[in-house]
C-alpha positions as CSV (number, residue, x, y, z in Angstrom):
1,M,30.4,28.2,15.1
2,T,33.1,30.5,14.1
3,S,33.1,33.7,11.9
4,W,35.4,35.0,9.3
5,I,36.2,38.6,10.2
6,E,38.1,41.1,8.2
7,F,40.0,43.9,10.0
8,S,42.3,46.6,7.9
9,L,45.1,48.8,10.0
10,S,46.8,51.0,7.5
11,G,45.3,50.2,4.5
12,E,46.5,46.0,4.8
13,S,43.5,43.7,5.0
14,T,43.6,40.7,7.8
15,L,41.3,37.6,8.1
16,F,40.4,35.7,11.8
17,L,38.9,32.9,12.7
18,I,36.6,34.0,15.8
19,P,34.6,31.8,18.0
20,S,30.9,33.6,17.4
21,G,30.7,34.4,20.9
22,E,33.3,36.4,21.1
23,L,33.1,38.4,17.8
24,R,30.4,40.8,19.3
25,K,32.8,42.2,22.0
26,L,36.0,42.0,19.4
27,Y,33.7,44.0,17.0
28,H,33.1,46.7,19.5
29,F,36.5,46.8,21.0
30,W,37.9,47.3,17.4
31,K,35.1,49.9,16.4
32,R,36.0,51.9,19.6
33,A,39.8,51.7,18.8
34,G,39.1,53.2,14.9
35,V,40.0,50.1,13.6
36,S,37.8,49.3,10.0
37,V,35.9,45.8,10.9
38,G,33.3,44.3,8.8
39,R,32.2,40.3,7.8
40,S,34.6,38.8,5.1
41,T,32.6,37.9,1.9
42,K,36.2,37.6,-0.1
43,Y,35.7,33.6,0.8
44,K,32.1,33.0,0.2
45,K,30.4,32.5,-2.8
46,G,26.5,32.4,-2.4
47,F,23.4,33.8,-4.2
48,V,22.4,37.3,-4.2
49,D,18.5,35.9,-3.7
50,N,18.1,33.4,-0.7
51,A,14.7,31.4,-2.9
52,V,17.6,30.5,-5.4
53,G,19.9,29.2,-3.1
54,I,17.2,26.9,-1.5
55,K,16.4,25.6,-5.4
56,H,19.8,25.1,-5.8
57,R,20.0,23.0,-2.7
58,N,16.7,21.0,-3.5
59,L,17.9,20.3,-7.1
60,R,21.3,19.3,-5.5
61,D,20.2,16.9,-3.5
62,R,17.3,15.3,-5.8
63,I,20.1,14.8,-8.5
64,L,21.9,13.0,-5.7
65,A,19.8,10.8,-4.6
66,L,19.1,9.6,-8.5
67,E,22.3,9.2,-9.3
68,H,22.8,6.9,-6.2
69,Y,19.5,4.8,-7.0
70,G,20.6,4.1,-10.8
71,G,21.6,7.0,-12.4
72,L,19.6,10.1,-14.2
73,K,17.3,7.2,-16.2
74,C,14.3,5.2,-16.0
75,A,15.3,1.9,-14.6
76,C,12.3,0.2,-17.3
77,C,12.3,1.9,-20.1
78,Q,15.4,3.9,-19.6
79,E,14.0,7.5,-20.2
80,T,16.2,10.1,-19.5
81,E,14.1,13.3,-19.5
82,F,15.0,14.8,-15.7
83,S,11.7,16.6,-15.7
84,F,10.3,12.7,-15.9
85,L,12.3,10.9,-13.5
86,S,11.5,10.1,-9.6
87,L,12.2,7.8,-7.4
88,D,10.1,4.9,-7.1
89,H,9.6,2.4,-4.2
90,K,11.1,-0.8,-5.5
91,E,8.4,-3.3,-3.0
92,G,5.8,-0.5,-3.2
93,K,4.0,0.0,0.0
94,G,5.7,3.3,-0.6
95,N,3.1,4.7,3.1
96,T,4.6,2.2,5.6
97,H,8.2,2.4,3.8
98,R,8.3,6.4,4.0
99,K,6.8,6.0,7.7
100,E,9.4,3.5,8.8
101,L,12.7,5.7,7.2
102,F,11.3,9.1,8.2
103,G,8.1,8.8,10.5
104,D,5.9,10.3,8.7
105,K,4.5,8.7,5.3
106,L,3.4,12.2,3.7
107,I,7.3,12.9,3.4
108,A,7.9,13.5,-0.3
109,G,9.7,15.9,-3.0
110,H,12.4,17.6,-1.9
111,H,11.9,17.2,1.7
112,M,12.1,13.1,1.1
113,Y,15.7,14.0,-1.1
114,R,17.3,16.0,1.3
115,K,16.5,13.1,4.4
116,L,17.7,10.3,2.2
117,R,21.4,12.1,1.8
118,Q,21.1,12.7,5.4
119,L,20.9,9.1,6.2
120,N,22.7,7.8,3.4
121,F,20.5,6.8,0.9
122,P,18.9,3.7,2.5
123,D,17.8,0.6,0.1
124,G,14.7,0.2,-0.9
125,F,14.1,3.1,-3.9
126,Q,14.8,3.3,-7.6
127,V,14.9,5.5,-10.3
128,L,11.8,5.6,-13.0
129,C,10.0,7.9,-15.1
130,M,6.4,8.6,-13.9
131,N,5.3,6.5,-17.3
132,C,6.3,3.6,-15.3
133,Q,5.4,4.3,-12.1
134,V,1.9,5.1,-12.8
135,G,1.8,1.9,-14.9
136,R,3.2,0.1,-12.2
137,R,0.6,1.6,-9.6
138,D,-2.4,0.6,-12.5
139,N,-1.2,-2.2,-13.5
140,G,-0.5,-4.4,-10.1
141,G,3.2,-3.7,-9.6
142,I,4.2,-4.5,-13.2
143,C,5.0,-1.7,-15.7
144,P,3.2,-2.1,-18.8
145,H,6.8,-2.0,-20.9
146,K,7.3,-5.6,-19.4
147,R,3.5,-6.9,-19.6
148,K,1.3,-6.8,-22.7
149,A,-1.5,-4.4,-22.1
150,L,-5.1,-6.0,-23.2
151,T,-7.0,-4.6,-26.0
152,G,-10.6,-3.3,-25.8
153,P,-11.8,-6.5,-27.3
154,E,-9.7,-8.3,-25.4
155,L,-10.7,-6.9,-22.3
156,L,-14.5,-7.6,-23.1
157,K,-13.9,-11.0,-23.3
158,E,-12.1,-11.4,-19.9
159,F,-15.6,-9.5,-18.6
160,D,-17.2,-11.9,-20.5
161,K,-15.4,-15.1,-18.1
162,L,-16.7,-13.6,-15.1
163,R,-20.2,-13.7,-15.7
164,V,-21.0,-16.4,-13.5
165,G,-24.4,-15.9,-12.8
166,H,-25.3,-14.8,-9.4
167,G,-24.7,-16.8,-6.2
168,N,-22.4,-19.3,-8.0
169,T,-19.6,-19.0,-5.9
170,E,-17.9,-22.3,-6.7
171,A,-17.2,-20.7,-10.2
172,T,-15.2,-17.9,-8.5
173,Q,-12.8,-20.4,-7.5
174,S,-11.1,-21.9,-10.9
175,E,-8.2,-20.5,-11.6
176,D,-9.3,-19.3,-15.2
177,Y,-11.8,-17.0,-13.0
178,R,-8.8,-15.4,-11.1
179,I,-6.9,-14.7,-14.2
180,A,-9.6,-13.3,-15.7
181,L,-10.4,-10.9,-12.7
182,A,-6.7,-10.3,-12.1
183,N,-6.5,-9.3,-16.2
184,V,-9.8,-7.1,-15.7
185,M,-8.5,-5.4,-12.3
186,R,-4.8,-4.7,-13.9
187,K,-3.8,-6.9,-10.9
188,A,-0.3,-9.0,-11.1
189,V,-1.9,-13.1,-10.6
């Protein structure tokens, strides 16, 4: 690792690129010689508060990930409100996908965005708003925008189709029963 160090002789300031191992030795040598020495901030623009710098890095990683996986809009409903947008696993099975990619199924948020950037944005993700994501989770992998939701009376009719009597396992094997069960459980057939 190297550092810029600035020193001035006779009022003129000069910058040197110094290997960090040598920095301490040179600093003390120049101090004994009466040279004004200090680390240069001339070319470095940073944040005064470290927390602000960390928030900036996390936001940058999130924007990069969202832009890479489809832009700053929901792939389903075209929602553009940034605070609603997040990454979704295209095939579902987010736990196993995160375990394969990162070695940890619990990684999420800014940690996941940073890891995705470090891995050059692997395939398998898309940008969805939280409404579409929760809708897919609760609707058997199909967003409610793409599948007509059942009304209350329609759901009750589907429940009536499931009343086949105790022990009537033959009726549970029929296609009508499977479809009604999938509708009631909000799962794809």
